[in-house]
C-alpha positions as CSV (number, residue, x, y, z in Angstrom):
1,X,-95.7,99.1,49.0
2,X,-92.0,99.2,49.9
3,X,-92.4,96.1,52.0
4,X,-94.0,94.3,49.1
5,X,-91.1,95.3,46.8
6,X,-88.5,94.1,49.4
7,X,-90.3,90.7,49.7
8,X,-90.4,90.3,45.9
9,X,-86.7,91.3,45.6
10,X,-85.6,88.9,48.4
11,X,-87.6,86.1,46.9
12,X,-86.1,86.7,43.4
13,X,-82.5,86.8,44.9
14,X,-83.2,83.6,46.9
15,X,-84.6,81.9,43.7
16,X,-81.5,82.9,41.7
17,X,-79.2,81.7,44.5
18,X,-81.1,78.4,44.6
19,X,-80.8,78.1,40.8
20,X,-77.1,78.7,41.0
21,X,-76.6,76.0,43.6
22,X,-78.6,73.5,41.6
23,X,-76.5,74.3,38.5
24,X,-73.3,73.8,40.5
25,X,-74.4,70.6,42.1
26,X,-75.6,69.3,38.7
27,X,-72.2,70.2,37.2
28,X,-70.4,68.2,39.9
29,X,-72.6,65.2,39.4
30,X,-72.0,65.4,35.6
31,X,-68.2,65.7,35.9
32,X,-68.2,62.6,38.2
33,X,-70.5,60.6,35.8
34,X,-69.2,58.4,33.0
35,X,-70.2,60.7,30.2
36,X,-68.7,63.7,32.0
37,X,-65.5,61.9,32.8
38,X,-65.2,60.7,29.1
39,X,-65.7,64.3,27.9
40,X,-63.2,65.7,30.4
41,X,-60.6,63.1,29.4
42,X,-61.2,63.9,25.7
43,X,-60.8,67.6,26.3
44,X,-57.5,67.0,28.3
45,X,-56.2,64.5,25.7
46,X,-56.8,66.9,22.8
47,X,-54.5,69.4,24.5
48,X,-51.5,67.2,25.6
49,X,-49.1,65.2,23.5
50,X,-50.3,61.9,24.9
51,X,-53.3,60.6,26.8
52,X,-54.4,60.6,30.4
53,X,-57.1,58.1,31.5
54,X,-58.6,57.3,34.9
55,X,-61.4,55.1,36.4
56,X,-63.1,57.6,38.7
57,X,-62.8,61.3,39.4
58,X,-64.1,62.8,42.7
59,X,-64.2,66.6,43.1
60,X,-64.9,68.3,46.4
61,X,-65.1,72.0,45.8
62,X,-65.8,72.8,49.5
63,X,-62.5,71.3,50.5
64,X,-60.7,72.0,47.2
65,X,-59.8,68.4,46.7
66,X,-59.6,66.5,43.4
67,X,-59.1,62.7,43.7
68,X,-58.5,60.5,40.7
69,X,-58.3,56.7,41.0
70,X,-56.9,54.2,38.5
71,X,-54.9,56.9,36.6
72,X,-52.5,56.0,33.7
73,X,-50.6,58.2,31.3
74,X,-49.4,57.4,27.7
75,X,-47.3,59.7,25.5
76,X,-47.1,60.2,21.8
77,X,-50.6,58.8,21.2
78,X,-49.4,55.3,21.7
79,X,-51.0,52.7,23.9
80,X,-47.9,51.9,26.0
81,X,-48.5,53.2,29.5
82,X,-45.5,54.8,31.1
83,X,-47.1,55.8,34.4
84,X,-49.9,54.2,36.5
85,X,-51.2,54.8,40.0
86,X,-54.0,53.6,42.3
87,X,-54.9,57.1,43.3
88,X,-53.9,60.7,42.7
89,X,-54.9,63.4,45.2
90,X,-54.7,67.1,44.5
91,X,-55.5,69.7,47.2
92,X,-56.1,73.1,45.5
93,X,-56.1,76.7,46.9
94,X,-59.7,77.8,46.2
95,X,-59.0,81.5,46.7
96,X,-56.3,81.3,44.0
97,X,-58.7,79.6,41.6
98,X,-61.0,82.6,41.9
99,X,-58.1,84.7,40.7
100,X,-57.5,82.3,37.7
101,X,-54.4,80.7,39.2
102,X,-53.8,77.1,39.9
103,X,-52.0,76.6,43.2
104,X,-51.5,73.1,44.4
105,X,-51.2,72.8,48.2
106,X,-50.8,69.1,48.3
107,X,-50.0,66.4,45.7
108,X,-50.1,62.8,46.6
109,X,-49.7,59.6,44.5
110,X,-50.7,56.2,45.9
111,X,-48.8,53.2,44.6
112,X,-47.1,54.7,41.5
113,X,-45.5,52.6,38.8
114,X,-43.3,54.2,36.2
115,X,-42.0,52.4,33.1
116,X,-39.1,54.1,31.3
117,X,-38.2,52.7,27.8
118,X,-36.2,53.8,24.8
119,X,-37.7,54.0,21.4
120,X,-36.1,53.0,18.1
121,X,-34.3,56.4,17.9
122,X,-32.8,55.7,21.4
123,X,-34.9,58.4,23.1
124,X,-36.6,57.8,26.5
125,X,-40.4,57.8,26.5
126,X,-40.4,60.1,29.5
127,X,-38.9,62.9,27.4
128,X,-42.2,63.1,25.5
129,X,-43.8,64.4,28.7
130,X,-41.5,67.5,28.6
131,X,-41.5,68.3,24.9
132,X,-43.6,67.5,21.9
133,X,-40.8,68.1,19.3
134,X,-37.7,66.0,19.3
135,X,-35.7,69.2,18.2
136,X,-35.7,70.2,21.9
137,X,-33.7,67.2,22.9
138,X,-30.0,68.1,23.3
139,X,-27.5,65.5,22.1
140,X,-24.6,65.3,24.5
141,X,-21.0,64.2,23.7
142,X,-21.9,60.5,24.0
143,X,-24.8,61.0,21.6
144,X,-27.4,60.1,24.3
145,X,-30.5,62.2,24.7
146,X,-30.8,64.4,27.7
147,X,-33.0,67.2,29.0
148,X,-32.5,70.8,27.8
149,X,-30.3,72.8,30.1
150,X,-33.3,75.0,31.2
151,X,-35.6,72.1,32.0
152,X,-36.6,71.5,35.6
153,X,-38.2,68.3,36.8
């Protein structure tokens, strides 16, 4: 009787582990698919003061690597791109992710292009990346916009 209960318990645990693996693999395929990528881009863009787009996203959880190709960034909900790159590679610390921390071990950008322009108020477009409100821009003695004294780039 005890042997039969052990076999049933082991089979149940193996089935649950298999179900978990299938769910994780399905999630990875969904994130890398077009609908998954579009949903992820929409979620990110709803939370930042601009927009981030990319052509493909590849996630390798076993190695902790996220690779984005064809990335471009726009700020202030405008269509003017200020940053583009052929590829963006992030290597993450997986043990830190389990503790709900984002630790980037490696960050690489392939063939980056940055366009810095001034708007009609004479403010650089890159400042929109650091703050959403123009009130945080400190006017210096010459009247030009500069970063707040506590900002680090």
